[in-house]
C-alpha positions in Angstrom: -95.5 -14.6 -19.3 -94.5 -10.7 -20.7 -91.0 -11.0 -22.2 -88.3 -8.8 -20.2 -84.9 -8.4 -21.1 -82.8 -9.4 -18.2 -79.3 -9.0 -17.6 -76.8 -11.1 -15.9 -73.0 -10.3 -15.4 -70.1 -12.7 -14.8 -66.5 -11.2 -13.8 -63.6 -13.6 -14.1 -60.4 -12.7 -12.2 -57.8 -14.7 -13.7 -54.1 -14.9 -13.8 -53.7 -13.5 -16.8 -56.5 -11.0 -17.5 -59.8 -9.9 -15.7 -63.0 -9.9 -17.7 -66.6 -8.6 -17.5 -69.1 -10.6 -19.4 -73.0 -9.4 -19.4 -75.3 -11.8 -21.3 -79.1 -10.9 -22.2 -82.4 -12.8 -22.1 -85.9 -12.6 -22.6 -87.5 -13.6 -19.3 -88.7 -17.1 -19.3 -86.5 -18.2 -22.3 -84.0 -20.9 -22.0 -80.5 -20.3 -20.7 -79.4 -21.6 -24.4 -80.9 -18.3 -25.7 -78.7 -16.2 -23.8 -76.9 -13.6 -26.0 -73.5 -11.7 -25.3 -74.3 -7.9 -24.9 -70.8 -6.7 -23.0 -67.5 -8.4 -22.8 -64.6 -6.3 -21.8 -61.2 -7.9 -21.0 -58.5 -6.1 -19.0 -54.8 -7.7 -19.1 -53.7 -7.2 -15.4 -51.8 -10.5 -15.6 -51.9 -10.9 -11.6 -50.2 -14.2 -12.0 -46.9 -12.8 -12.9 -46.5 -11.5 -9.8 -48.0 -14.3 -7.6 -46.2 -17.3 -8.8 -42.9 -15.5 -8.3 -43.2 -13.3 -5.3 -46.5 -15.2 -3.7 -48.0 -11.9 -3.2 -49.8 -9.2 -5.4 -47.9 -6.0 -5.2 -49.9 -2.6 -4.2 -49.8 -1.5 -7.8 -51.4 -4.2 -9.3 -53.9 -4.4 -6.4 -54.6 -0.6 -7.3 -55.2 -1.6 -10.9 -57.6 -4.4 -9.7 -59.8 -1.7 -7.7 -59.9 0.8 -10.4 -61.2 -2.4 -12.6 -63.8 -3.5 -10.4 -65.1 0.2 -10.1 -65.6 0.4 -13.6 -67.1 -2.8 -13.8 -69.8 -1.8 -11.3 -70.4 1.4 -12.9 -71.3 -0.8 -16.3 -73.6 -3.2 -14.5 -75.3 -0.2 -13.4 -75.6 1.1 -16.6 -76.8 -2.1 -18.2 -79.3 -3.1 -15.3 -77.9 -6.2 -14.2 -80.2 -8.3 -12.4 -77.6 -10.2 -10.7 -73.6 -10.9 -11.1 -71.1 -13.2 -9.8 -67.5 -12.1 -9.4 -64.9 -15.1 -9.2 -61.5 -15.2 -8.6 -59.5 -18.1 -9.7 -55.7 -19.3 -9.5 -53.5 -16.1 -8.9 -56.1 -15.0 -6.1 -55.9 -18.6 -4.5 -52.0 -18.5 -4.4 -51.9 -14.7 -3.1 -50.9 -14.4 0.3 -52.5 -11.2 0.4 -55.7 -12.3 -1.9 -58.0 -12.3 1.1 -57.5 -8.8 2.0 -57.5 -7.4 -1.5 -60.9 -8.8 -1.9 -61.9 -7.4 1.4 -60.8 -3.8 0.8 -62.5 -4.0 -3.1 -65.7 -5.0 -1.3 -65.3 -2.0 1.3 -64.6 0.4 -1.5 -66.7 -0.6 -4.4 -69.1 -3.1 -2.9 -68.4 -5.7 -5.4 -68.0 -8.9 -3.8 -65.5 -11.1 -5.3 -65.5 -15.2 -4.5 -61.8 -16.8 -4.2 -63.1 -20.0 -5.8 -61.1 -23.3 -5.9 -60.1 -25.3 -9.1 -63.0 -27.7 -8.9 -65.6 -25.2 -8.8 -63.9 -23.6 -11.6 -64.1 -26.8 -13.8 -68.0 -27.0 -12.5 -68.7 -23.5 -13.7 -67.7 -24.7 -17.4 -69.9 -27.5 -17.3 -73.0 -24.9 -16.2 -72.5 -23.2 -19.3 -74.6 -26.1 -20.8 -71.5 -27.4 -23.3 -73.1 -30.7 -22.9 -76.1 -29.4 -25.3 -73.7 -28.8 -27.5 -71.8 -32.5 -27.7 -73.0 -35.6 -28.6 -74.9 -37.8 -25.9 -73.4 -41.0 -27.2 -69.6 -39.7 -27.0 -67.0 -39.5 -24.2 -65.3 -35.9 -24.1 -62.3 -34.8 -22.0 -63.0 -30.9 -21.3 -59.9 -29.1 -20.6 -59.8 -25.2 -19.9 -56.2 -23.9 -20.1 -55.8 -20.6 -17.8 -53.1 -18.6 -16.9 -52.8 -20.3 -13.4 -54.1 -23.4 -13.7 -55.8 -26.0 -16.1 -59.3 -27.6 -15.4 -59.9 -31.1 -16.9 -63.2 -32.4 -16.6 -64.8 -35.8 -18.1 -68.2 -36.1 -19.8 -69.9 -39.3 -20.5 -73.1 -39.5 -22.5 -73.9 -35.9 -21.5 -73.1 -35.8 -17.6 -70.2 -34.6 -15.8 -68.4 -37.4 -14.4 -65.7 -35.9 -12.6 -63.1 -33.0 -12.5 -59.7 -32.2 -11.8 -57.3 -29.1 -11.2 -53.8 -28.8 -12.0 -51.5 -25.8 -11.2 -50.4 -25.8 -14.5 -51.5 -22.8 -16.6 -49.4 -20.5 -19.5 -48.4 -17.8 -16.8 -47.0 -20.1 -14.4 -45.2 -22.0 -17.6 -43.9 -18.8 -18.8 -42.1 -18.0 -15.3 -40.7 -21.4 -15.0 -43.0 -22.3 -11.5 -44.6 -25.3 -13.0 -43.4 -28.4 -10.8 -42.4 -31.2 -12.8 -44.4 -33.7 -10.3 -47.5 -31.6 -11.3 -46.9 -32.2 -14.9 -46.0 -36.2 -14.1 -49.4 -36.1 -12.2 -51.3 -34.7 -15.2 -50.0 -37.0 -17.8 -50.6 -40.1 -15.3 -54.1 -39.0 -14.8 -54.9 -38.5 -18.5 -53.3 -41.7 -19.2 -55.7 -43.7 -17.1 -58.7 -41.9 -18.2 -57.5 -42.9 -21.7 -57.7 -46.4 -20.8 -60.8 -46.3 -18.6 -62.7 -44.4 -21.5 -61.0 -44.9 -24.6 -61.8 -42.5 -27.8 -62.4 -39.9 -25.8 -63.1 -36.2 -27.9 -60.9 -33.3 -26.7 -63.1 -30.1 -25.9 -60.6 -27.0 -25.4 -61.7 -24.0 -23.8 -59.9 -20.7 -23.1 -59.0 -17.7 -24.5 -55.6 -18.8 -26.3 -57.3 -22.3 -27.9 -60.2 -19.8 -29.2 -57.4 -17.6 -30.8 -55.5 -20.8 -32.0 -58.4 -21.8 -33.7 -59.6 -18.6 -35.3 -55.7 -18.4 -36.6 -55.8 -21.8 -38.2 -59.2 -23.7 -37.7 -61.9 -24.5 -39.9 -64.5 -21.6 -39.4 -67.6 -23.6 -39.8 -66.7 -26.9 -38.3 -65.9 -25.6 -34.6 -63.0 -28.2 -35.1 -59.2 -27.6 -34.7 -57.3 -30.6 -36.3 -54.0 -31.4 -33.8 -52.1 -31.2 -37.0 -53.5 -27.4 -37.7 -52.3 -26.9 -34.2 -48.9 -28.3 -34.6 -48.2 -26.4 -37.9 -49.5 -22.9 -36.0 -47.5 -23.7 -33.0 -44.2 -24.0 -35.2 -45.1 -21.0 -36.9 -45.2 -19.1 -33.5 -42.0 -20.5 -32.3 -40.5 -19.4 -35.5 -41.6 -15.7 -34.7 -40.4 -13.4 -32.0 -42.7 -11.8 -29.4 -43.0 -8.7 -31.8 -43.5 -10.4 -34.9 -46.5 -12.2 -33.3 -48.1 -8.9 -32.3 -47.4 -7.4 -35.9 -48.2 -10.1 -38.5 -50.6 -12.1 -36.6 -52.2 -9.1 -34.8 -52.2 -10.8 -31.1 -52.4 -8.5 -28.2 -49.6 -8.1 -26.3 -50.6 -10.0 -23.3 -51.7 -13.0 -25.7 -48.4 -12.9 -27.4 -46.5 -14.6 -25.2 -48.9 -17.1 -23.3 -50.3 -18.5 -26.7 -47.0 -20.6 -27.1 -47.0 -22.7 -23.9 -51.0 -22.8 -24.4 -50.3 -24.5 -27.7 -47.6 -26.6 -26.2 -50.1 -27.9 -23.3 -52.8 -28.7 -25.9 -50.6 -30.7 -28.0 -49.4 -32.6 -25.0 -52.9 -33.4 -23.9 -54.0 -34.1 -27.3 -51.2 -36.7 -27.7 -51.7 -38.4 -24.4 -55.3 -39.1 -25.1 -54.7 -40.2 -28.4 -57.1 -37.7 -30.6 -56.6 -35.7 -34.0 -58.9 -33.1 -33.1 -60.0 -30.6 -30.6 -63.6 -29.4 -30.3 -63.5 -25.7 -29.7 -66.9 -23.9 -28.7 -67.1 -20.2 -28.0 -68.3 -20.6 -24.1 -66.3 -20.8 -21.4 -66.4 -20.0 -17.5 -68.1 -16.6 -17.7 -70.8 -18.1 -19.7 -71.1 -20.3 -17.1 -71.3 -17.7 -14.4 -73.6 -16.2 -16.2 -76.3 -19.0 -17.2 -75.9 -20.2 -13.7 -77.5 -17.0 -12.3 -80.3 -17.1 -14.7 -81.1 -20.4 -13.7 -81.2 -19.5 -10.1 -83.1 -16.4 -11.2 -86.0 -18.5 -12.7 -86.1 -21.2 -9.6 -86.5 -17.9 -7.6 -89.6 -16.9 -9.4 -90.9 -19.9 -9.8 -90.8 -20.5 -5.8 -92.5 -17.0 -5.5 -95.4 -17.7 -8.0 -96.3 -21.1 -5.9 
């Protein structure tokens, strides 16, 4: 087969930021060979309003519309073969989420899907995370977002099950996480630990990736829990402004990184692990990989 470069785009409309990821691959190659071509992150923080007021304001909706217009143009510039745009926790909770999605589609042509937490967890698995893990071990895959946390059990390379919890960094900052939700998370993880002892913890999301870069072993892909505890204490001792100045954190990262660290420390303690595996893939990668897999299947059907 003649090698043609293909581009696939993933748009992730999260509670803290909106991202565009474009990944490239030579036609016929394995999804594992996809490489990042474009990654843009716009810090809209839709969840700040939604978790407090239950709706997205007109000004935020306008910013989101402008962002989608820009993303649409970039996808044209890069001759994107296929794209998928997914909105998660904030848009799920917004009373006007569906109407905003319709308006954006009418004005830009970009179709946005509001997905559930379990589908969100499945997308992470679609990124072929199992290819990077020891097939003989059990892993708890945890993706911490601004509005929700997705927890998946991967045993012997297969996805056993997933749960989604309305516990996220923006929710924690806004004080809108219910105690019963945290209690349910704790109970579920304690049960999983009894059923699958010695689970390895895999953490994804922008915050754990940043925490890893601040303190983790850059060669191993592992962040020790004691290292996470150390950087957490350092972050707590600094003001918001000091985190931006001394650690060079983005303004929309400098506040949410603290509850993210707290949540990962909580989960690590519940499953009795001393380390967190931090891969460099996430939901957007899963979307792009799934698009390419679908493309290959469609091409195969046409040739039969």
